[in-house]
N, C-alpha and C positions, 0 to 999 in steps of 0.2 A: 434327367432333366425334367421329364414330364411329371414324376412324382414330386419333385421340388416345386414346380409350377403349381401343381394342384394343391400341395401344402401351403404355398403362399396365398393361393385364392381362398383356402378355407380360413386361414389366418385373418386375411383381409375381411371377410365376411364376418367372422366373429368379432373382429375389432369393431366394425361399423355398427353391429348389432349392440355390443356392449357399450360403445359411445352413446348410442341412442337411449339406452336404458340409464345410463349414468346420468346424462342430462335431464332426463325425466325425474329421476330421483332427487338431483340437487334442487330442481325447481320446486317439487313438492315439499322438500325438507325445508327449503328457504322461505316459502310463502306461507304455507299452512302450519307445518310442523305438527302434524297430528301425532297423538300417542300411538305407537305401533304396537301390535300385538306380541306377546312373548312367543319366541320361537320354540316349538315343542319337537323333541326327538321321538322316533318310534320307541315303543316301550322295550322291544328286544334289545335295541342298541344301548338304551339307558341302563337296562339290567345288566348288560355285558360289562360295562364300565363301572357300574355300581353308582350311577348318578341317579338323582331323584328329579323326576320329571315334574314340573311346576303344574299345577292345575290349570285348566284353560279357564278363560273369562276375562272380565274387564279388569283394567288396573286397580289397585287398591285406592280407597278415597283419599289417602295421605299422598300418594303419588300423584292423583289427578289434581289435587289442591296445589301441590307444589308446582306442576307444570302451568296451571292457569296462573299462579302468582308470578312466575317467571315472564310470562307474556304480559300480565297486567303492569309490571314494573316498566317495561319498555313503553307501553301505551301511556302510562302515567307520566313518565318522562317528557313525552312529545306534548301531552295535553297541557302540563304545568309550564312548558317552555312557550307555548302559543297562548297562554292565558293572558298575558299582558306584555307590553314592549319592554318593562323593566325585567320580567322574568327571562324574556327571550334575550335581552342583553347580557343578563348575568350567565344564562347557559353558554353563550359564545365566549364571554370573557374567561369563563372557567375551563371551556374544553378546546379553544382555538387560540394558537400562538402564530403571530404574523411577525417576521423581520425581513429587513432589507429595504430597498427603494425602487421606485418606478417614476419615470420622468416622460410626459408626453408632450410634444412640441409641435408648434407650427411656425414656420420659417419663410421669409422672403430674402433670397440671397442674391448677390450681384458679384461674381467672382472673376478676377482677372488672372490670367496666368494657369499654372498647372492645377487642374480640377482635381486630379487623383490624390496629390499631396494634401490639398485642402480636405478631401473626403476623409482621409485615413487619420488626420490630426485633429479633427473637430468632431463635436457631438457624438462622442463614442463611436466613431468610424462611419457616421451616417452624414457627414457633411455634404451639402449641396442638395439633400432632399427637402421637399416642401414640408412634409410631415415626419416626424422622427418618434421612436417609441424606444426606450431604453427600459429593461425590465431586469432586475436581479432580486427575486423575491423567494422566500421560504414560508409555507403555510403548513402547519401541523395540527391536525384535528384529532382529539383523543376521546373516542367513544361519544360523539355527539349525539344527543337524545338516547344515550345508553346502548347504541348499536353501530354507529358509523365512524370509522377512522380514516384518515388518509395522510400522507406526507408528500408535499408537493414543493419541488424545487425547481425554478425556472429561471433561466437567462437567455436573453436573445441577443447578446453581443456578438459581433462578428468574430471576436477574438477568444470566445469562451471555450472552455473544455467541453466537447460534446458530451461527455458522460457525467458532467456536473447537473445537467437537467434531468430531473426524475420526477415521476408522479406515481404514488401508490395509493390505491383505495383498499380499504378492508371493511368486511361487514362480520359481525359475530353475534350469534345467539346460542342458547343452550345446546342445541342439535346440530348446528350448521355453522360454518365459517367459511369465509371466501376472501381472497386477496388477489388483486389483479393490478397490472401496471408493470412497473419496475420493481421486482421482487427477488428475493432470496428464497429459492424453493428447496425445500427438504422432503424427501420422499418418506423418510422415517422407517421405523422396523429395525430388526436386529440382523437382517440378511446383508452383510456386507458385500456380497457379490453383485447385488443390485442397489447398493447404497447410492444416494445421489444428493449432492449439495452445490448448487450453482447460482449465479446471478443471472436473471433472466428477464425478459420483457414478455410477460403472459398472465396466466392465471392459474391459481391453485384453490381448490375447494376440498373441504372435509366435511363428512356427514357422519353422524353417530347415531346408532339405533341399537338399544339394549346393550349387549356385550360386544357389539361389533362396530367397525368403523371402516370408512372408504375414503380415500384420498385420490384426488385427480389432478394431474398437471397438464397443461397445454401451453406451449411458449416458443418463443424464438430465441436462440442463444445469444447472449449479449456480451459474455466474456469468455475467455479460453482458460481452461484448467490445465496447469503444468506442474509436473514435479520433476525437479532437476538435482543434480549432485554437484557439489564444489568441493575440491580437495583443500584441506586446511594449508595455510601458507606461514605458519608459526607466528601468527599475530592474532589479535582480536578482530582485525578487519580494517577497513571495509571490504565487503565481498559484493559483488555485482551479481544480481539475481537474473541476469540475461534477459531483462524485460523491464519496461518502465510502466507507468499507469496501472499500478497493482491495485485491485480492489481492497479498500480499507477494512482490516480485520479478517481477511480470508486466509492469510498466511498460517502455516504450522511449521515449525522448525525443529529438525533433529540432529544431533551429533552423535555419531556412533550409536545410533538407536535410542539414545535418550533425549526425549522432548524437552525443549526449552520454553520459558515463559517470557512474553513480551513484556518489557518494562523492568523485569527483574534481571533476566539473562541477557536480553538483547533489545536494541531499538532498530527500527526500519524507516526508511525514506520511502513511502508508498509512491510518491511521484516520480523519483529517480530510479527506484528499484535497488537500493543499496541497503545491505545489512551489516550492522555494526554490534559486535558482542561487547558486554561491559568490560570495564577496565579490569585487568588482570586475568582475564579468561583467554589465555593463549591456545589457539587451535592448531596443533601439530600437523606436520605434512603427511603423517600416517592416519590421520582422522579424516572422516567424510562427512560433509555438511549436506543434508538432504532437506530441501525446501519445497513444500507444496503451496501453491497460491493460484489465484485468479488474475488475469490481466486482461485489460480491454484491449481487444484485438481490432485496430482500425484496418480498414480496406480488406477485411477478411471476409470469407464466404459464410453467411449465416446458415444455421441449420434449424429445421423444425423439431421440436422435441414433444413427445406425448407420453404420458405414463399414468399408471394407477397403482394403488395398493389397497388390498382388502386384508383386514385383520380381525380376528374374533378370539374370544376367550372361551374355551370349550368347558371350563370348570376344573377345579382341584389344581390349579396352576398350569394348565395345558393351553398354550397359545398356538395358534395356526396363522400363517400369513401367506398371502399371495402377491407378487409383484410383477409389473411389466413395464419396460421402458423402451421406446424407440426413437431413433434419430435419424433424419433425413436431410440431405444437403439440399440447400436451395440455391437459386441463380445468383451469382456475384452482382455487386452493386457497382462495380467499376472503380477506376481510381478517383477518389474524392480528394481535391486540394484542401489545404489548411492554411489559415493566415492567423499569426499569433503576435501579440505586442508585449513589449516589456519597456520598462523605464531604465535609464542607463544605470548600470551597477558599479561604476567606478573603475577601480584599477583592472588592468588587463589579466590579472590572475583570478578574477572572479568569473565563474562560468554562467552561461546562459543555456537552460535546458529546454528542448522542444518537448511537446508533448509526446512525440512518436519519432522514431528513427525515420529519417528523410531519404527518399531516391536522390542520389546525386550522380546524374549522368547528363550527356549532352541534350537528350531529349526531355529531361525533366530537371531543369536547373533549379536551385535554390536562390530565392531573391531575397536579399537582406537590405533594408533602408534603415538610415539613421537620419531622422528629422526630414524624411522624405528624399534622401540623397542616396542613390544605389552604392552599395559597397562591393569590393573585389575580393573574392576569396583568395587567400595567400598573401594579400597585401594589407587588407583591413581586418579580416577575422580568418579563422581556421577552425576546422572540426577536431575533436579530441580523438586520438588514434584508437582508443579502446572502447570509450562510450559512445555509440553511434549517434546519440541524439544530443550530444553536448558540443557546443562551440565557444570560442573565445575571441574577443577583440584584441588587436595588437596594440590598442592605445586606450586611453582613460575616456570613458563615456560618462558624462555628467548625468546627474539623476534626473534633470528637468528635460531631457531629450528622449524622444520615443524611438524605440527600435522595433521595426515590424518585419517578420520573416514570413514569406509565402512558399510553401512547398508541398510536395505530394508524399504522404506517408508511404513508407515500404509495405507493399502487400503482406499481410500477416496470413500465414497458412491457417491460423487457428488451431489445427490439429497436426500432429506428426504423422499419424497413420491415416486420418481422414476416412470417407467412405460412409455409406449407409450401413446402419447396425440397428440390432434389436436383441433384446435379452429378456427372459421370463424367469422368475424364481419361485421358490417354495421354501418357507422356513417352519420349523416346528420346535417348540421348547416343552420338555418334559421335565417334572420334578423328580427328584431321586430321594424319596423320603424327605427326612429333615436335614440330610447332609449337603444338598446341593441341588444342581439342575444340569440338564443335557440339553444342548442346542444343536439342530441339524439344519444345514442350510444347502440349497441345491439351485443350480441355474443353468440354462441353456442360452447359449448366444449364437447369433447368425449375422455375418458381415460381408459386405462387398467392399473389399479394400485391397490395396497393394497388388491389383491385377488378379485377385483370386477371390473365390467363395469360400468364406471361413466358417466352420462351425465347431463349437466346443461345449463340453459339459463339465461343469465345475461343481465340487462338493467340499464342504468345511463341516466339522463335527467338534464341538467344544463342550468339555466337562468342566464344571466348577464344584468342588468338594470342600466341606469344612468339617474338620474333626476336632473341634475346640482350639488347641493351640496350634494344630497342624492345618495348613491349607494347601490345596492342590488345584491348580489350573493347567488343563492341558488341551491343546488345539491341533487337530489334524487337517490339512488342506491339501486339495488337489486341483490346481488351477492351470491348465495346459496353456501353451504358448497361443494355441488357436482360439482361446476364449478372449473375445473383443467385447467389452462392456461399453457403458456410456461413460464418457470421460467426466471426472469430477476430482475434487481435492481430496488428498488423502495419501496414505503410504502403502497402498495396495499395490501387488505386483503379480506376474504370473509365475507361480512356483509350486513345488510339491514337495511336502514335508510336514514337520510337526515342530510345535513349540510348547515348552511346558515350564511351569513356574512352581517351585516347592518352598514354602516358608513356614518356620517353626518359631513360635514365641517363647523364648528361653525364660524371659521374665516380663514384668510389666514394661521394662525400658529397653530390653534386649530382644533382637530379632536375628535369626539366621535364614539366609535365602538363597536358593540355587534356581538358576535360570538355564535351560538347555534348549537349543534349537538346531535343526538340521533341514536343509532344503536344497532342492535343485531348481534354480532361478533361470528363468529364459529371459534373454535380452533380444528384443526384436530390432532388425535392421531395416529402417524405412528406405534406405538408399540404394539397397540392392537390386532394385528393378521388379522385384516380386517378393513374396512373402519368405522370409527366412529368419531363423532364429539360433542363437549360440546358447550354451548352457554353462553355468557356473555352480559348483557344489560348494555350499557353505556349512560351516559348523562353528557354533558360538557357545560357548560355556562361561557362565558368570557366577561368581561366589562372593556373597556380601555378608558381613557381620556388622550390625549397627547398634549403638548404645547411645539412647537420647534420653537422659533423666530429666526430671522437671527442674532440677538444679544441679550445678557442676559442670564438669567437661563433658561434651559429647564426642563419640568416636565413631568413625566409619572406616571399615577395611573392605577393599574390593580387589579380587583378582578376576581378569577376564582373559580367556583363551578363545581365539578364533582362527579360522582358515578360510581361504577362498581359492578355489582350484577350477581353472578354465582350460581349454585345450592349448592355449598359448602362454599360460602363467600359473604359477603357484605363489601364494602369500599366506604367511601365517605371522601371528602377532600374539606377544603376551603383554598384558598391561596389569601392573599393581599399583594401587592407589591407597593413600591413607589421608584422612582429613580430621582435624581436631578443632572444636569450637567451645567458646564459653562466653557467657553474658553476665556481666556485673551489672551494677546499678547505673553507671554512667559509661561503661565501657564494653564494646563488643569485639571479640578477637576471633579470627578464622586463620587456620594454617593447613597447608595441603602439601603433599608430595606424591609425585607420579613418576613411575618409571616404565618405559617402553622398550622391548626388544622385539624387532621385525626382522623378517627376511622376505625378499621377492625375488622369484626367478622367473625369467622370461626370455624372449628371443630378440637378441639385440640386432644392430645393424648387420646385414649380410646374413641373417639367420642363425648367427652364432649364439649359444646360450650364454645368458648374462645373469649375474647374481648382484643383488643390492642389499646390504645389511644395514639396519638402523639401531641406534640405541639413543634414546631421548630420556633425559631426566629433567624434571621440572619441579620448581619449588614456587609456591604462592602464599601471600598473606594479606590479609585485609583488616584495618582497625578502624573502629568509629568510637570517638571519644568526646563526650560533652563535658569538657573541663568545667565550665560554669554556665550560667544563663547567658553570659556575653560572649563565649568562646567555644566553638566547636571545630574539631579537626578530624579529618578522614584521609586515610591513606591506603593505597594498594601497591603491592610489590609483587611481580612475578618474573622469573627467570627461567630460561629453557636451554639446556646443552643439548645440541643436536650433532650426533656423528653420523654420517653416512659414508659408504664405501668411498675412499679417496677424498672426502671433504668433510669439514667440521664447521660449525657456525654457533652462534648463540644468540638467543631472542630474549627480549626483555620489555617490560611494560610496567613503568612506575608512575605513580601519580601521588601529588599530596595537595590537599585543598584545605583551606582554613577561613573562618567567618569570625570577626572580632567586632564588637561594639564596646569601645572603651568608654563611651558616654551616649546618652540618648541622642546626641547631635552628630555623632560620628560613627560610621560604619565602613569597615575595611575587608575586602574579600581579595583572596589570593589563591592562585592555582598553578601548579608547576606539574609538567608532564614530560616523559621520556619514553619513546617507543621506538623499538628497532626490530623488525623480523628477522635481521641477520641474513637476508637473502637478496639484498640489493648490492650487486656488484658493480665494477666500473663500467660494464657494458651498459647498465641503465642509463648512467649519466652521460654516455656517448650518443644516446638517442636525441632526436630533435623533438621540440614540442608538437610539430605539425605531422611528421611522418611516423614517429613512433618506432622506427627501426625494425628489424626482423630478429630479435633476440629471443631466445627460449628460456624458459625457466630451469634453474639449476638442479632440478629434481630427478634427473634421470628420466626413466619412463613413467614414475609415479607409482606410489604404493596403492594396492586396490584392497580394501578390507570388504568383509561380507555385507555391510550395511548400505554400500553405495551401488551394489549392482541391480539390474533389471528396471532401472527407471530411465528419465530422458526419453520417453516414449514407450508405453507399453499398452495393455489392454484395458487400463483404468485411467490413465491420464496421460496428457500430451507431454513433450519436451519443449526446449526451447527452439525456436527457429534458427536456420542456420546462419542468418546475417548477424546474430546477437554478439558473437565474438567474446573472448575472454583470455586474460593472460594473468600470470601468476609471479609477478615480480616482487611482490610484498610491499612493505611500507616501512618508512623511517621518518620520524618526527620528534621535535622538541618545542616547548613552548612555555611562556611564562604570561600570565594574566593577572593584572592588578586593577581592582576597581575602588574608588574611594567616594563616599557621598558624605558631605560636610555641610551642616546647616548652622553656621555660627549665629545667626539671628532669625527670628520668626519670618523675616521678609527676604532673607538671602539664602540661597542653596548653591552649593558648588559640586560638580561632578567631574571627576577625573578618570580616565581609563587609559591603561598602557598595556601593550602586548608585544611580545616578540614570539613569532611562529615560524617555525622551519618545517616543511613536510615535503617529502618525496614518495614515489610509488605511484602505482596505478590508482586511479580514481582520486588522486591528491593534486593540489595545485602546483607541485614542483617548484616550489619558490620559498624565498625568506622574506617575511614581511615584518617590519617594524612599524607600529602605529601609536600615536599619542593624540589624545583628544581632551579638551578642557570645555566644560559648559557652566555657565553662570546664569542664574534667574535672579531677577530683583523686583520685588513688588512693594514700591514705597507707599503706595495708595491704593484704595480699593479700585480706583478707576485706571490705574497704570500698571503695566507689567512689561518689563524689559528683559530680553534674553540676548545672550552671545554664545557663540560656539566657534572654537578653533580646533582644527585637526590637521595632522600631518602624518603622511604615509610614505614608506619607502619600500619598494618591492624589488628583489633580485631573483632572477630565474636561475634554477639550478640546472636545468637541461637545455639551456640556451644562453648565449651571450647577450644578456638584455637586462634592463632595469627600468623602473618606473618611480618617479618622485611626483607626490601630489600634495598640495597644501590648499586648505579650505578655511574660509571665514565666513560667518553667517551672523547678521544683527537682525533684530525685530523688536518692534513696539507695538503694544495693543493699548489704545487709549479709549476709555469710555466704559459704560454709557456716561456722557458728560453733557448735560444740558440737551438731551436728545441726539447728541452727535456720538458716533462710534468710528475710530480711525485704526487702521491697520497698516503698518509700514515694515516692509522687508527688504534687505539688502544681502547680496552674497557676492563673493569673488573667489575664484579658484584659479591656481596655476598647476598645470600638469605638463610633465615631460616624460615622454616614454620613448625608449630605444630598444628595439627587439632585432637582435643580430642574425636573423634568418628570414627566408621568404622563399618562395617557390621560384622566384627568379633568382635566388642566391645573393641578392643585395640586401644590406641591413637597412632597417627603416627607423626614421626618427620622427617622432610626433610631438610637437609643442602646441598647446592650446591654453587659452586664458579667457574662460566665460565670466562675465560679469553681469548681474541680473538686479533689477529694482523693481519693486512691486508696491502699489499704494491702493487702499481702498477706504472710501468713506460712505457712511451711510447715516441718514437722518431719518427720525421718526416723526412722520407727519400726524399720526393718530395712532389709536391703539390697534397693534397688529399690522399696521402699514408703515412703509418707509420708502424713501428714495435712496438710491446708492449709485455710485461711480467707482470704478476701478481701472487702473493703468498699470501695465507690465511691460517691461522692456528687458531683453536679453541680447547682448553682444558676445560673440564667439570670435575671438581673435586667433589667429594662427592657422593651423591645419584645418581645411575645409571651414573657412571663415563664414559667418552668417549673422544675421540680425533678426530678431523676432520681436514684433510689437503688437500689443493687444490693448484695446480700449473698449471699455463697456460701461454704459450707464442705463438706468432704468427704475421700474416700480415694483414693489413686492407687497404682497397681501396674504398674510398668514391666516387662512381660513379656519383652520383648527389646528391642534398640536401636531398632527401628522400631514397636514395639507396645506400647500401654499401655491399661489398664482404669482408669476414673474412676467413682465412685459419689459423688454430691453432693446437697445440699439447696440450693435456689436461690430468693431472694426478689427481686423487682423490682418498683418502684413509679414510674411516670412520670405526674406530675401537671402539667397545663398550668394555670397560674394565671390566664391570661387568660379573663375570663368567657365570651367568645364561643367558645372552644375547649375548654372543661372536658370537653365530651362525648367527647373523643380521649383522655382520661386512662385508666389502667389500674392494676390492682395483681394481681400474679400470684405463686403459690407453686408450686414444682416439684420433683419427686424425679427425679434424672436418673441413668442409667447409660449411659456412652458407651464405645465401643471406637475407640481412635484409632490409625490407621495413618500414619506420617509416613515419607517417603522423601527 
């Protein structure tokens, strides 16, 4: 203990001294940037390695002139920009981009009734305040005066996503660069044991001198890094990533060790955390999806992170690097509440997604308001049984009504393992003549976590050799379970073994490749009460023959053999795959066939040995055909026959889409889809929409292949929190979508949309929807525009005895400018009837509503850029939760510039809830407003 304490004291002293030297170096490099002298080695060392020591002395005249020119370019940019107002304005116009809006207001209110309802439904949630400020701006500066850049995104709305607000500053010069604020920090270098890539709030600086560079990071963690595994469910998805609010672009996806590309192989909903593979890509139940990503962890305990990396080129291709990272937990911020707003989304089958999963207990209730009226969970709304942040209403909510939700997000642990940690690394790259290179990495970690003091030393060695047509890459790694690094995105894990790849170019178009890996993978159990790990032995062999000529058919043959053995199970698998492709002038065709034979032995119920055998045969095809300039057709077809011990199923994924323009005035688009994972049994349709039931997936214990072990919380990345939840019931759905756009005359356009959608499964609407809408636009004169829209929607629930019918009509007219006058008239009427045959009380609920709305606005131009206006709005909601909303507003507007206007107005609003039990939430308000609006 005394030696460990002494070691910690020494490290702390070295760290403080290094930090002081580093800050001094950064200050000197950023301010003066003097030409540094060439570093000289002792003659004996240089002679031993055969290096030539450069003569001492001042830099050459050419180097000195180049450095002076670089500094002079920056000074010239500042001098030229300040030379005149026009030059300064041109510099701003060229390098500064502003978008968004800002409204500053002064108000005199007189409010009768419920002040809280008035506050939430008016002035961007700031109703009742004497002064208001609403900001939603983005400012991007790109190398202003040749050296300064920043990205500023700011919103002060009460209902904003807290992570939408960001400020990033950056400075760059030839020898020094710095970025601070909300940043994505990358430590860099080849040492994957100390690799780091995270979204942070802090600063990163890089200084260059000669052949060396130094990078320093100091920050507070802003997002949690996770790497999770998901078992395939015989469909392209969707797959829930066990977390919402994923950082854009942070994710990487692998299926059985093969990395997929966003946009080409999959799409992702960053807000909801849902992954969807492309049409025709069926992921079988014997495959494992590994996803690494960053997610904004609300109500989590932040950590302080510091690190640096020094890298130098010693000459002749020899590179040496030193890295250090430390992470220390800081005090928690407590439970912070959230308030979010939505506009009504129509049918009860349409979900509402909160930013974060909420706490839902008696001490932390979720408060849901619709137009200021409280809603009751179980009667008016319910939460999805699988996605913890998603809820549904049991009736139609019109789009003009405001839904407000106040809740406390579930505390996110941020890290599966947690604890303070520190890791130091060394890496060295050596050339091997002209045939390749050798890289060696080493790192030592120390961590206080899981009730123990852990220390581990890890090594990796990689050789890359090129012998003309023959290429060999081999990696040896020894990363013990006790090695706890700094969490970051990536597919690293605690394992010991080797990985090799051998490829031979048979011809210009043909290649043969062999991949082989063996490893002992550690899986850490964070719930055991202390540090413990189990181990899985894996073996993977892949043989690939590919033929890709410049023209003609392409061919790809692959055989994969893999095994995964742990103390409680043994899994082995053989996969044979063939794919053929051909591209013609107007036609692209792809065909593929896969066959999987797998066996899994494990301990069943009661400890008795159980064996599951799998045979999966999959066939897929894709065609893209440009028939003519006016007709294109695209189709995908995939089918998979799955045989598992004592069960069999068939998965399919078919789709066909066509786009046809028979004339310049008519365009028709059609899409048909049919998808079934084959795993939705009758038990799924016996579940209720609110409780979800307690059914389990029909996969037995699940097949475990080598690519999925060692994640969900290890020494390099966190897993998902325990409350995330997930089930594997699969999906089933059919759909038809037809859209038509017809322009019979230059002044008339007609839009028709019809759809029939049926979807069931986890993360689906579990409903059948039939919708038809028709829209007509008519512009008989330059000063007159008429629009009409009619739509009808029928929804039938598949996992509940209920339905919803909705019909909507909207009319609008825009008149003007006509003799200084401009008029806008809008009318809408809706009829909605919803019946949901379930509730926590066990009684069916029937909801009938008929909202009718009318709005009128008139403006008169009294002078250039000045106008008077008056507007009146009235909405009557009849039936369930009847209400009446009236708004009257008139005033004066002066448009000062294209982006700035001043508005002085008198405003009257009355919100009456006619249901006796909710009349206390009514209000009547009169306001005198003065607003300054910025619009960019």
